[in-house]
C-alpha positions as CSV (number, residue, x, y, z in Angstrom):
1,M,-0.1,-0.1,-0.2
2,L,3.0,2.1,0.8
3,F,4.9,1.5,-2.3
4,C,1.7,2.4,-4.4
5,A,1.0,5.7,-2.2
6,L,4.6,6.6,-3.0
7,G,4.0,5.7,-6.8
8,L,1.2,7.9,-7.0
9,L,3.1,10.9,-5.3
10,L,5.8,10.4,-7.9
11,L,3.4,10.3,-11.0
12,R,1.7,13.7,-9.9
13,A,4.8,15.3,-9.4
14,A,6.3,14.2,-12.6
15,L,2.9,14.9,-14.7
16,P,3.7,18.7,-15.0
17,V,7.1,18.2,-16.2
18,A,5.8,15.6,-18.7
19,L,3.0,18.1,-19.6
20,Q,5.5,20.9,-20.3
21,S,7.6,18.5,-22.1
22,Y,4.7,17.4,-24.3
23,V,3.2,21.3,-25.0
24,N,7.1,22.5,-26.1
25,R,7.1,19.6,-28.5
26,T,3.7,20.1,-30.2
27,L,4.5,24.1,-30.3
28,D,7.8,23.3,-32.0
29,R,6.0,21.3,-34.8
30,A,5.8,24.6,-36.6
31,E,8.5,25.1,-39.3
32,D,9.7,28.7,-38.8
33,Y,8.7,28.9,-35.3
34,D,9.7,27.7,-31.6
35,G,7.4,27.6,-28.6
36,R,8.6,27.7,-24.8
37,V,6.4,27.6,-22.1
38,G,6.8,28.4,-18.1
39,N,5.3,26.5,-15.1
40,V,2.6,24.0,-15.6
41,D,0.0,23.5,-12.7
42,L,-2.0,20.2,-12.8
43,S,-4.9,19.6,-11.0
44,L,-6.1,16.0,-11.3
45,M,-9.3,16.6,-8.6
46,A,-10.6,19.7,-10.7
47,G,-9.7,18.2,-14.1
48,S,-7.8,20.9,-15.1
49,Y,-4.2,22.3,-15.9
50,S,-2.7,25.7,-16.5
51,I,0.3,26.8,-18.3
52,E,2.2,30.2,-17.5
53,N,4.2,32.4,-19.8
54,I,3.6,30.7,-23.1
55,E,5.7,32.2,-26.1
56,I,6.0,31.4,-30.1
57,V,8.8,32.8,-31.5
58,K,10.2,33.0,-34.8
59,S,13.2,30.5,-35.0
60,N,15.7,32.8,-37.0
61,G,16.1,35.1,-33.9
62,L,15.6,38.4,-36.3
63,V,12.2,39.4,-34.9
64,Q,12.4,40.6,-31.1
65,Q,8.6,40.4,-30.7
66,P,7.2,37.0,-30.3
67,L,4.5,35.9,-32.7
68,F,2.2,34.8,-29.6
69,S,2.4,35.4,-26.0
70,T,0.0,34.7,-23.1
71,Q,0.5,35.3,-19.4
72,Q,-1.5,32.1,-18.5
73,L,-3.7,29.8,-20.5
74,R,-5.8,27.2,-18.4
75,F,-7.9,24.5,-19.6
76,S,-10.4,22.7,-17.7
77,L,-13.0,20.0,-18.1
78,L,-16.6,20.7,-18.2
79,W,-18.0,18.6,-15.2
80,S,-22.0,19.5,-16.2
81,A,-21.2,18.2,-19.9
82,L,-19.0,15.2,-18.6
83,L,-22.0,14.2,-15.9
84,G,-24.2,14.1,-19.0
85,G,-22.1,11.6,-20.9
86,T,-20.2,14.5,-23.1
87,I,-16.0,15.3,-22.7
88,V,-15.9,18.8,-23.6
89,G,-13.4,21.5,-22.2
90,E,-13.0,25.1,-21.4
91,V,-10.2,27.6,-22.3
92,D,-9.2,30.7,-20.6
93,L,-6.4,33.1,-22.0
94,T,-5.0,35.6,-19.7
95,Q,-3.5,38.6,-21.5
96,P,-2.5,36.9,-25.0
97,V,-0.7,39.2,-27.3
98,L,-0.3,38.8,-31.3
99,N,2.7,40.2,-32.9
100,F,2.2,40.8,-36.6
101,V,5.6,42.4,-38.1
102,D,6.0,44.1,-41.5
103,S,9.7,44.4,-42.7
104,T,11.7,45.2,-45.9
105,A,13.6,42.1,-45.6
106,E,11.5,38.7,-46.1
107,E,13.2,37.2,-43.3
108,E,12.4,39.8,-41.0
109,R,8.7,39.7,-41.4
110,Q,6.5,37.8,-39.0
111,S,2.6,36.7,-39.7
112,G,2.5,33.1,-38.8
113,A,0.8,32.0,-42.1
114,G,1.6,28.7,-43.6
115,E,2.1,27.0,-40.2
116,P,-0.2,24.1,-38.9
117,W,-1.5,25.8,-36.1
118,L,-4.8,24.2,-36.4
119,N,-3.4,20.8,-35.8
120,I,-1.1,22.1,-32.9
121,A,-4.3,23.5,-31.3
122,N,-6.0,20.0,-32.0
123,D,-3.3,18.2,-30.4
124,L,-3.1,20.4,-27.2
125,F,-6.9,20.6,-26.8
126,P,-8.0,17.0,-28.2
127,L,-11.6,17.9,-26.9
128,R,-14.5,19.7,-28.2
129,I,-13.9,23.4,-26.8
130,D,-17.2,24.7,-25.3
131,H,-16.2,27.5,-24.0
132,L,-13.0,30.0,-25.0
133,Q,-12.5,33.5,-23.2
134,I,-9.7,36.0,-23.8
135,R,-9.3,38.4,-21.2
136,D,-7.1,41.7,-21.9
137,G,-6.0,40.4,-25.0
138,R,-3.7,42.3,-27.8
139,V,-3.4,42.3,-31.6
140,V,-0.4,44.6,-32.6
141,F,1.2,45.6,-36.0
142,L,4.7,46.7,-36.4
143,N,7.0,48.1,-38.9
144,S,10.5,49.5,-37.9
145,N,11.4,50.0,-41.3
146,A,8.7,53.1,-41.5
147,S,10.2,56.5,-40.7
148,P,8.7,57.3,-38.0
149,P,8.0,53.3,-37.0
150,I,4.8,51.9,-37.1
151,D,3.3,50.5,-33.8
152,V,-0.7,50.1,-33.8
153,S,-2.9,47.6,-31.9
154,L,-5.9,46.4,-30.9
155,Q,-6.2,46.6,-27.2
156,D,-8.2,45.4,-24.5
157,I,-9.7,42.6,-26.3
158,N,-12.4,40.7,-24.1
159,L,-14.0,37.7,-26.3
160,I,-16.0,34.9,-25.7
161,A,-16.6,32.0,-27.8
162,L,-19.0,29.4,-27.5
163,N,-19.3,25.4,-29.2
164,I,-15.7,25.5,-30.7
165,A,-15.6,22.3,-32.4
166,N,-12.0,21.3,-33.2
167,S,-13.1,17.8,-34.0
168,R,-15.2,16.8,-36.8
169,D,-16.4,13.4,-35.2
170,L,-17.4,15.2,-32.1
171,A,-19.5,18.2,-33.8
172,K,-20.7,17.6,-37.2
173,E,-23.4,20.3,-37.3
174,L,-22.3,22.8,-34.5
175,T,-22.1,26.4,-34.9
176,T,-19.5,28.7,-33.2
177,L,-20.8,32.0,-32.0
178,V,-17.9,34.7,-30.9
179,S,-18.9,38.3,-29.2
180,A,-15.6,40.5,-28.5
181,T,-15.0,44.3,-27.7
182,A,-11.8,46.0,-28.3
183,N,-10.3,49.3,-28.0
184,T,-8.1,50.6,-30.6
185,T,-5.0,52.6,-30.5
186,G,-6.0,56.2,-29.2
187,S,-9.6,56.5,-28.4
188,G,-11.3,54.3,-30.7
189,N,-13.6,51.1,-29.8
190,L,-15.3,48.4,-31.6
191,A,-17.5,45.6,-31.2
192,F,-18.3,42.6,-33.1
193,D,-20.5,39.1,-33.3
194,V,-19.4,36.3,-35.5
195,S,-21.2,33.1,-36.3
196,L,-19.7,30.4,-38.1
197,T,-19.8,26.5,-39.1
198,P,-16.0,25.6,-38.8
199,N,-16.8,22.1,-40.8
200,T,-18.1,22.9,-44.2
201,Q,-16.2,22.8,-47.1
202,L,-16.5,26.3,-48.3
203,P,-16.6,29.2,-45.5
204,T,-19.9,29.7,-44.0
205,F,-20.2,32.7,-41.6
206,D,-22.0,35.7,-40.5
207,I,-20.6,38.8,-39.3
208,N,-21.1,41.9,-37.5
209,L,-19.2,44.8,-36.6
210,E,-19.3,48.4,-35.2
211,A,-16.4,50.6,-34.7
212,S,-16.6,54.3,-33.7
213,D,-14.6,57.2,-32.4
214,I,-11.4,56.0,-34.3
215,G,-9.2,58.7,-34.5
216,L,-7.1,58.6,-37.9
217,T,-4.2,60.6,-36.6
218,D,-3.4,57.6,-34.1
219,F,-3.0,55.9,-37.0
220,E,-0.7,58.6,-38.8
221,N,2.3,56.6,-39.3
222,L,0.4,53.5,-41.0
223,L,-1.2,55.8,-43.2
224,N,1.5,57.7,-44.5
225,Y,3.8,54.6,-45.2
226,Y,0.8,52.2,-46.6
227,A,-1.9,54.9,-48.0
228,P,-1.3,57.1,-51.3
229,F,-2.4,60.3,-48.9
230,D,-2.1,61.9,-45.6
231,L,-5.0,62.3,-43.3
232,E,-4.2,65.4,-41.1
233,A,-7.1,65.1,-39.0
234,G,-10.7,63.1,-39.0
235,E,-12.4,60.3,-36.9
236,L,-13.9,57.2,-38.3
237,D,-17.1,55.2,-37.4
238,L,-17.8,51.7,-39.2
239,A,-20.5,49.5,-39.9
240,L,-19.8,46.2,-41.4
241,E,-22.3,43.2,-42.2
242,M,-21.2,40.2,-44.0
243,A,-22.3,36.6,-44.5
244,S,-20.8,33.9,-46.6
245,D,-23.1,30.9,-47.2
246,A,-20.7,27.8,-48.8
247,G,-18.6,30.7,-50.0
248,E,-21.5,32.7,-51.5
249,L,-21.1,36.6,-50.1
250,T,-23.1,39.5,-49.5
251,G,-23.0,41.8,-47.3
252,Y,-22.0,46.2,-47.2
253,M,-19.3,48.3,-45.6
254,R,-20.5,51.5,-44.6
255,P,-17.5,54.0,-43.2
256,V,-18.3,57.6,-41.8
257,L,-15.5,60.0,-41.6
258,H,-15.8,63.1,-39.5
259,N,-13.9,66.2,-39.5
260,I,-11.7,65.2,-42.1
261,D,-8.7,67.1,-43.5
262,V,-6.7,65.6,-46.2
263,F,-4.4,68.5,-47.3
264,S,-2.5,71.0,-44.7
265,W,-0.3,73.3,-46.1
266,K,1.8,73.4,-43.0
267,G,1.7,69.5,-42.5
268,D,2.0,68.5,-46.0
269,V,4.2,71.3,-47.4
270,E,6.1,73.1,-44.9
271,E,6.5,69.9,-42.5
272,D,6.3,66.8,-44.7
273,G,7.9,68.4,-47.9
274,D,5.6,66.1,-50.1
275,G,6.3,66.4,-53.7
276,L,4.3,68.4,-56.1
277,F,2.3,65.5,-57.6
278,R,1.3,64.0,-54.1
279,N,0.4,67.6,-52.8
280,L,-1.7,68.1,-55.7
281,A,-3.6,64.6,-55.3
282,E,-4.1,65.5,-51.8
283,L,-5.2,68.8,-52.4
284,F,-7.9,67.5,-55.1
285,T,-8.8,64.4,-52.7
286,G,-9.6,67.3,-49.7
287,A,-11.4,69.4,-52.5
288,I,-13.6,66.4,-53.5
289,T,-14.0,65.3,-49.8
290,E,-15.2,69.0,-48.9
291,I,-17.6,69.3,-51.8
292,F,-19.5,65.7,-51.0
293,E,-19.5,66.1,-47.5
294,N,-22.6,66.7,-45.4
295,Q,-22.1,70.1,-43.9
296,A,-24.7,69.9,-41.3
297,S,-23.0,66.6,-40.1
298,N,-19.5,67.5,-41.1
299,Q,-19.5,63.9,-42.5
300,F,-18.2,62.2,-45.8
301,A,-20.2,58.5,-45.7
302,T,-20.8,55.8,-48.3
303,E,-22.1,52.4,-48.6
304,V,-20.0,50.0,-50.2
305,E,-22.4,46.9,-51.2
306,F,-20.4,43.7,-52.4
307,S,-21.6,40.0,-53.3
308,G,-20.4,37.0,-55.4
309,T,-17.7,34.7,-54.0
310,L,-14.9,35.1,-51.2
311,D,-12.4,34.8,-54.1
312,E,-13.8,36.9,-56.4
313,P,-15.9,39.8,-54.5
314,D,-18.1,41.9,-57.1
315,I,-18.4,45.5,-55.7
316,D,-21.6,47.7,-56.5
317,T,-19.7,50.9,-57.4
318,F,-22.9,52.7,-58.6
319,A,-24.4,52.3,-55.5
320,A,-21.4,53.4,-53.4
321,I,-21.3,56.7,-55.6
322,A,-25.0,57.0,-54.8
323,A,-24.9,56.9,-51.2
324,I,-22.1,59.1,-50.9
325,L,-24.5,61.8,-53.2
326,R,-27.2,60.6,-50.5
327,N,-25.3,61.5,-47.6
328,A,-24.3,64.8,-48.9
329,F,-27.4,66.0,-49.9
330,V,-30.2,64.0,-48.6
331,D,-29.8,62.3,-45.2
332,A,-26.4,61.7,-43.2
333,L,-25.6,58.0,-43.0
334,D,-24.9,56.7,-39.8
335,A,-22.1,53.8,-38.5
336,R,-25.0,51.4,-37.2
337,I,-25.6,48.2,-38.8
338,D,-29.1,47.5,-39.5
339,N,-29.4,43.6,-39.4
340,S,-30.0,43.4,-42.9
341,I,-27.3,40.7,-43.8
342,N,-27.7,37.0,-42.7
343,L,-27.4,33.6,-43.8
344,E,-31.0,32.4,-43.1
345,A,-32.3,35.7,-45.6
346,D,-29.6,34.6,-48.0
């Protein structure tokens, strides 16, 4: 009896080390990335384990920021489902961070594309995930080659996902529901709801998204580097509804720009030293924006409708132009979704 008790104690002591080694080996299956984890805490009675300080880093050592990190990951069995004869689990991530990096050098870029992340997740959590929660997460985009460097993010991400079926055998007809809120760099915020069917051959999903009070000057470095013009001032509100039924797409995007200033003599000519053609282009864009701005609301807006397929979407250009005119001279558009797009209606 004593030997059995000692054996169980030794097994209990060895399990966290074995689990840590297993997680490290599983994360290392990515070709261009290495994984490392901190302490592992295992609770057999609760049917749970937690891992601290997980990091997935680019293996060539040329990117300082990890592709993914989280302060703590906790996995636990859902006992209420277990008593009903179903083995499902819950995952809780505390302060996870995704870092995407752009660079002029290919080896210094970081996107995580082309890696078997879904297979890795299935091996780490080989059960149906009933509940996934993200607390205080961040998604960061960096480019140190830009001058000045680009560092923008979505932060304070709080997300709940329900009915995540990472096994076709466990849930063939399950719909995953995702709801999240986040803040942007500066003072902007957004909220979105997604329902999707992960086990269809072609993408099937329904997305509703609203964003408000996004200060465009908070993204000045990003816009200066990637966009063909500077935005000297302004705020963005956005409504987006999009649904895909087995790859057949329908939806709209309604951007509303407030207090827009595209061209500034002091900012563009005196300080930035933009060239003649860029200054003329920005001056023309600013004039067009001013002409078609709703003067009472001081906003420029349109509604872009799209259909077709995910691979080849069709954009209704005439409807977008008509929406610009309607906003300017009839009724100001707002950036609230109208719940007109859903899978049942398509």
